[in-house]
C-alpha positions as MATLAB code, in Angstrom:
seq = 'MSRKQKPIRSDIAWSTPDRITVRNRDLPSEILGKLNLGDMAFLELTARLPTPQESVMFNALVVTLVEHGVTPSALAARLTYAGAPESLQAAVAAGLCGLGSVFVGSTETTARMLYEALPEGSGEVDLEALAKETVSRMRAQGAIVPGLGHPLHKPIDPRTPRLFQLAAENGLSGRYVVLMQAIGREAERAAGKSLPINATGAIGAICCEFGFPWKIVRGLGVMARAVGLVGHILEESQNPMAIEIWQRIEDEASAHLRP';
ca = [
       0.000    0.000    0.000;
       1.493    3.307   -1.043;
       1.954    6.015    1.528;
       0.218    9.321    0.930;
       2.832   12.030    0.886;
       2.453   14.941    3.269;
       3.408   18.487    2.292;
       6.935   19.538    3.234;
       6.864   23.163    4.340;
       9.026   25.682    6.171;
       8.117   29.331    6.688;
      11.523   30.421    7.984;
      13.711   31.231    4.993;
      14.427   30.764    1.311;
      17.187   31.728   -1.086;
      18.005   32.129   -4.769;
      21.369   32.755   -6.455;
      21.087   36.476   -5.678;
      18.764   36.671   -2.681;
      18.375   35.393    0.895;
      15.082   36.009    2.669;
      14.578   35.259    6.372;
      11.130   35.581    7.911;
      10.032   37.704    4.942;
      12.966   40.097    5.368;
      15.852   40.538    2.976;
      18.979   39.438    4.823;
      21.495   41.910    3.313;
      19.316   45.043    3.278;
      16.885   44.565    6.172;
      18.819   42.492    8.704;
      22.594   42.893    8.348;
      23.788   45.901   10.313;
      20.307   46.442   11.736;
      19.659   43.496   14.054;
      21.884   42.278   16.859;
      22.237   38.561   17.511;
      19.536   38.489   20.191;
      17.026   40.288   17.986;
      17.856   37.917   15.140;
      17.184   34.954   17.425;
      13.876   36.523   18.467;
      12.920   36.991   14.810;
      13.837   33.392   14.054;
      11.674   32.108   16.920;
       8.646   34.385   16.607;
       8.596   35.503   12.945;
       8.540   39.130   14.057;
      10.885   41.781   15.343;
      10.892   42.443   19.084;
       9.618   45.700   20.492;
      12.339   47.836   22.115;
      11.255   46.507   25.514;
      11.231   42.902   24.337;
      14.673   43.387   22.799;
      16.151   44.552   26.095;
      14.620   41.654   27.994;
      15.302   38.897   25.472;
      18.923   39.944   25.051;
      19.314   40.007   28.840;
      17.961   36.455   29.089;
      20.406   34.994   26.597;
      23.396   37.050   27.782;
      22.783   35.721   31.304;
      23.444   32.172   30.134;
      26.498   32.738   27.929;
      29.063   32.276   30.687;
      29.399   30.893   34.213;
      33.026   29.888   34.512;
      34.708   26.491   34.237;
      31.460   24.557   34.532;
      30.900   20.921   33.502;
      29.849   22.052   30.023;
      33.020   24.126   29.628;
      35.138   21.236   30.909;
      33.496   18.814   28.478;
      34.191   21.187   25.606;
      37.811   21.758   26.633;
      38.553   18.063   27.160;
      36.988   17.137   23.834;
      39.001   19.844   22.099;
      42.184   18.516   23.709;
      41.543   15.147   22.107;
      40.210   16.430   18.777;
      41.498   19.960   18.139;
      40.626   19.623   14.460;
      36.898   19.518   15.348;
      35.838   22.678   17.143;
      32.183   21.952   16.455;
      32.452   18.573   18.197;
      33.885   20.265   21.273;
      31.022   22.776   21.338;
      28.515   19.954   20.860;
      30.089   17.993   23.717;
      29.609   20.953   26.025;
      26.034   21.522   24.898;
      25.119   17.880   25.551;
      25.492   18.566   29.274;
      22.759   21.214   29.376;
      20.021   19.277   31.106;
      17.789   19.302   34.156;
      20.642   20.319   36.485;
      22.568   22.874   34.441;
      20.840   25.516   32.278;
      17.994   23.211   31.220;
      16.010   23.954   34.377;
      14.709   26.975   32.468;
      12.557   24.436   30.627;
      11.309   22.583   33.691;
      10.497   25.885   35.396;
       8.475   27.089   32.419;
       6.659   23.763   32.218;
       5.799   23.875   35.920;
       4.405   27.400   35.594;
       2.366   26.656   32.465;
       0.918   23.503   34.034;
      -0.024   25.426   37.164;
      -1.368   28.417   35.245;
      -2.271   27.573   31.627;
      -2.187   30.469   29.202;
      -5.538   32.242   29.043;
      -6.534   31.248   32.578;
      -8.906   33.546   34.413;
      -8.248   35.309   37.692;
      -6.684   33.056   40.292;
      -5.200   33.397   43.769;
      -1.507   33.080   42.916;
      -0.423   32.588   46.538;
      -2.844   29.691   46.929;
      -1.745   28.296   43.575;
       1.886   28.469   44.680;
       1.099   26.533   47.870;
      -0.798   23.916   45.879;
       2.048   23.564   43.363;
       4.754   23.183   45.996;
       2.644   20.783   48.068;
       1.939   18.576   45.056;
       5.571   18.455   43.962;
       6.815   17.672   47.462;
       4.226   14.889   47.781;
       5.540   13.431   44.523;
       9.106   13.645   45.773;
       9.901   16.054   42.951;
      12.362   18.925   43.126;
      10.800   22.336   42.575;
      12.780   23.680   39.597;
      14.367   27.100   39.444;
      15.280   27.293   43.129;
      18.599   27.144   44.967;
      22.158   27.210   43.715;
      25.302   25.351   44.828;
      27.370   28.541   44.736;
      25.135   31.604   44.914;
      23.832   31.832   48.478;
      21.737   33.345   49.984;
      20.788   34.966   46.658;
      21.610   34.458   43.003;
      22.826   37.939   41.988;
      21.425   37.540   38.483;
      17.843   37.051   39.611;
      17.016   40.498   41.059;
      18.437   42.174   37.962;
      16.399   39.974   35.624;
      13.202   40.653   37.560;
      14.048   44.377   37.621;
      14.456   44.394   33.842;
      11.202   42.470   33.458;
       9.378   45.080   35.538;
      10.973   47.974   33.652;
      10.055   46.489   30.285;
       6.491   45.359   30.871;
       7.267   41.668   31.203;
       6.607   41.132   34.898;
       3.182   39.540   34.920;
       1.422   36.619   36.543;
       4.120   34.064   35.789;
       6.806   36.136   37.475;
       4.515   36.729   40.455;
       3.690   33.018   40.627;
       7.368   32.036   40.480;
       8.165   34.435   43.297;
       5.294   33.016   45.351;
       6.485   29.459   44.661;
       9.940   30.466   45.863;
       8.558   31.802   49.129;
       6.345   28.769   49.696;
       9.141   26.312   48.905;
      11.403   28.041   51.425;
       8.650   27.928   54.054;
       7.920   24.247   53.426;
      11.590   23.241   53.378;
      12.583   25.417   56.305;
      15.683   26.655   54.528;
      16.827   29.267   52.044;
      15.905   28.394   48.444;
      16.472   31.538   46.395;
      15.113   31.740   42.876;
      18.089   31.137   40.626;
      18.762   32.639   37.204;
      17.212   29.732   35.331;
      14.082   30.015   37.459;
      13.802   33.707   36.660;
      14.452   33.070   32.973;
      11.841   30.303   32.854;
       9.237   32.622   34.371;
      10.054   35.493   32.022;
       9.955   33.136   29.034;
       6.372   32.350   30.064;
       5.646   36.090   30.010;
       6.896   36.106   26.414;
       4.623   33.156   25.671;
       7.406   30.862   24.482;
       6.405   27.170   24.471;
       8.107   25.388   27.365;
       9.611   22.826   24.969;
      11.750   25.530   23.321;
      12.826   27.427   26.450;
      15.943   25.302   26.981;
      16.969   26.363   23.492;
      17.720   29.872   24.730;
      20.352   28.403   27.010;
      21.709   26.215   24.227;
      22.177   29.121   21.822;
      23.662   31.315   24.550;
      26.056   28.762   26.000;
      27.338   27.909   22.507;
      28.834   31.408   22.408;
      30.519   30.899   25.765;
      31.892   27.510   24.784;
      33.530   28.933   21.677;
      35.251   31.395   24.008;
      36.464   28.567   26.242;
      37.784   26.646   23.252;
      39.656   29.704   22.000;
      41.242   30.092   25.438;
      42.018   26.372   25.530;
      43.883   26.713   22.239;
      45.933   29.611   23.626;
      46.305   28.682   27.292;
      45.501   24.961   27.684;
      44.228   23.430   30.897;
      42.513   20.242   29.711;
      45.642   18.059   29.643;
      46.651   19.306   33.090;
      43.165   18.547   34.416;
      43.291   15.045   32.930;
      46.742   14.325   34.356;
      45.882   15.642   37.826;
      42.686   13.606   37.967;
      44.517   10.515   36.723;
      47.148   10.924   39.435;
      44.650   11.563   42.225;
      41.942    9.096   41.233;
      44.321    6.159   41.034;
      46.739    7.198   43.787;
      45.404    4.553   46.190;
      46.140    1.815   43.637;
      49.742    2.720   43.003;
      52.605    0.985   44.870;
];
């Protein structure tokens, strides 16, 4: 039995020998020299240009996630580059593979939590009560409330207040931001310890204000961290540390086995 073919369609871009069009805009004349990288990413995702306020906020979100030091993703990229310096893209990909539920990817789980608690288009609701219900349900399930706490930044993640400030200044501090803040307070009360909203929690909430689907929210971290990883690989090529890290770990990890 023959399969009925489905239409193959993309609305993002097309090109001819003398023209490149992206989201119905001519790349050379309407985009180059006029859009920064963040605005271009916004156009790619939404098929429209951001407002000035959206541009400030979206660029702040992605810049936040470009760099955070010699993290596991940076180490993975550096170590891969040490073994395969001819393949920069493989080193970047190795670093990006580590962006999951613990590092960076909690933007996604935060956004999903908020959308499930407060679906888009919901009517008026008591956000404090909703926060208590959300935290209680997750604790009963033995689940970790995403977007809270940080192994290094205590008692506050310094990025979070600035992100929420920018959201307020640019008209993107709505019910999802309020709900995330209420969830943070309730989680701290229930746990009896400090659980500050971290940067990925703030970003997840603000992404909900933009209306981004939760399944794509992690992508902001992926595109941002790719920039940072290229920086780490450049530094690795000029001032290597990966081989030293490998040799130190080899010496220490097997020290108890050596005569």
